[in-house]
N, C-alpha and C positions, 0 to 999 in steps of 0.2 A: 606552529600550532596547524597541528593534523586535524581532520573532522573525518570520522569514518559515520554512513551511512548504510544503515541493514534491515531489509527485508525482515519479518519477524518470521510468518508460517512458513516453512519447507527450508530458512536461511538459516537465521539466528538460531528457531527455533526446529531441528529433527529427530529431536527425542531428549527427553528430562536428561540423559547423561549429558551428553553434548553440551545442551544448555548451561549446563554448572558449569564446567570446562571452558565455553565461552565467557562465561562470566571473570572469570582470573583473569583471566588475557584483557577484559575489555577492563579491568579495575584497576590492573600494570600499564595498560594503555592512558586510562585518564588520571591514572595518578603522576604522569608525567607533564602535567600539560595539557592534554591533547581532549576531546569534544567526541561524543557517541551520541549517535541520536538513533533511534529505531524506526524505518518506514513501513506504515501497514496499510491495507485496506479495510482494516478493524477501525471498529470507534474508539473513541477515546476511554471510557467507561472499561472495554473488552481489555485494549491493551495495556489499561494500568491498572489491571487486574492481574492481568498475566509479569508485569513487572515483581509487583509487591509477591505473589506468590512462589516466582524463582527467585527475588532478590536482585533483580537487573539492574545494576548500575546505568546509568542513563544522563545526559545534557539537556534532551528533546525527542519528543514524541510526535512524530507527524502521521495524521492517521487519514481516514477517510479516503485512501491514493493522494495526499498531499493538497486535500482540501481544507485542512487547519492543519495549525499546528503550538504545540506547547511546550514549556518550558519543564524543568524537573521539580516548579515548586504550583503545579496544574496552571500556570497563569496563560490562557491563549495568548500569544503572539501577533498572529494571523489568522485570516479566513478569508476563504472567496466561497461566496452563497453562489446558489444555481439559481437560476433565473428557470421558475416554474412553470412555464408556459408550456412545454412539452410535457409535464410530469402524467396529466390526463392521459395523452396518447401512451405513454409509455407504460402506464399500470393496466390500459387495454388491454396489452397483449395477456396479462393474465386466464383470459379466455382461451387464449389456443395451449394452455398447459398448465400442470397440477404445479402449482409452484408450492416447496415447503414451506417460505415465509416470506415476507415482504420487509425488508430495513430501507428505511427513512432516516438519513441520516442529518444528525445536528450536531452542533457543537458538544455538546456533551455524552451523547449515546446516542442507539440505533433504535426505534420503535419502530413499532406495529400499525403504529395510527398518524395520518399526519397530525405535529399540536402543532403551536405557536414558537414563532423561531424562524432562523436564516435556514431554512432549507440547502443542506451543500453537495445531496446527493441522494440515490434510491439506488436497491438492491435489489432482483426479484433473483431470490436462492433454490433454485430447481435441484433435485437429486436426477442424476445421471438418466434414468432409465425412463426418463417422464418427458426429457426433450425430444420434440420434433420436428417435423422439413415444416412444418406447416405454422410451428410458433421460429422458426431460425427465419427462413423467409421475411415474415412480418417486421420479425427482429431487424435484420438487415435492409428492409426497406426502411425504415422508421432512420437508421443509420443513412443511408444517402440521401435521405431528403433534406432531415437535421443536421448540416457540418457543422454547425457552430458548437453542437454537444457531443459530447464522446460516449461514446458505448461498447464496452468494453468486457469483456469474456476471459474468465480467470475460471479454476478449476482447485479444488482439495480434494483426494479420495475422492469420493460417489458424489459430491455435490460441488454443482459449476453454479459459478453470480455470473449475472448479465447485469451490469452494469449503466448508470446515465450518470454524466457529470459533465462540467464545463469544458467543451472543445480543449481549454489553453490553459487548463488545469490538470495537474496530475502529479505524479511521485516530485519531479523534476522541480516544482515549483517552489520547493518548500527549500532544496539545496540548493538553489540558487541566491534563492531570499538572504539565505542565514554566509552563502559564499561573500552576498554584497553590505550585508550589515555585519559580520565580521571581518569583512576587508580581510577574506583568505585567500590565500594561493591556489590558484587552481590547481596544482601539481596537488595540492597535499590533500585531497579531498577524495576519497575511498571510496567505492560502492560495492556493495555486495547484495545478488537477488535470484531469482530461480523461475520467474516467472513473466506473460504479460506485460502486468501491468510494471514491473519492476523496468521493461527497456527502457521509457524516458529518462531517465536518471541512469539508467547502465549505459544508456549508449554518448551520454554527454561527459564522463571522464572516467578517469583510470577505475575499469571496474571489475569485478570475480563473480563468476556464477559457481552455483551451491548446486550438487547433487545433479539431475541426469535433468537438461536443459534440451529446450527446440535449439537448431542450428540457427534460427536468428539470433538469435540470445548470445548464441556462442562465437559468431563472429564479432561483436561489440566490445570484447571482452576480454584482456588479458591472459588468464589463466584461468581453468576451475578445479573447487575442491568438494572434499565429500562432507567438510563442516567447515565454521567460521574460524576457530582453533587452531585447523590446519595451518593457514595463511602467515600465523604468528609464528607457527614452529621452524 
């Protein structure tokens, strides 16, 4: 049995044409008794909506950068709640920048206000034009002081996400969990990604990058493709 783990935005989904071709090959892959997982920084609701819209076949959804894992029956398999002691200081960064929106990550969705439940992450979503040196300085200062948390940065088009997470939880967490629980052979796990938040899982398994990526990502991957389906071809 093989497991393919694929980042969504910029990897599985580069454009509407490619995502439909990817579906064809993933269907064939799963029909042979293999497993497929989408791994994303998106919330469950956001990622689930995309799987419905594009009829994407899958066995697992890893959401919020590996903080929570779902099966294809919408059941939570495992989650890693965030200790919110630093949340107030993280949100204080808002005064240094014009945030487009704030995502508080809960098991079922992103909210723009704190609700009851286990918080598994928080994102400040900022247009690139509003990012300034003062904000970056304060962001990096928190990163240096609170090493027990991850302060991640990744971009898509004109938007950048500044993320707060548990330092020991990332996209590789759910992959390692499935590797152990399903007794998978390490060499039968294949990873596809394109961005900084994919690096933890790309660096641990047989991996491939999609599109134009940083040299750091290229160094840990076996090869690169423009689209996921090119790997199967």
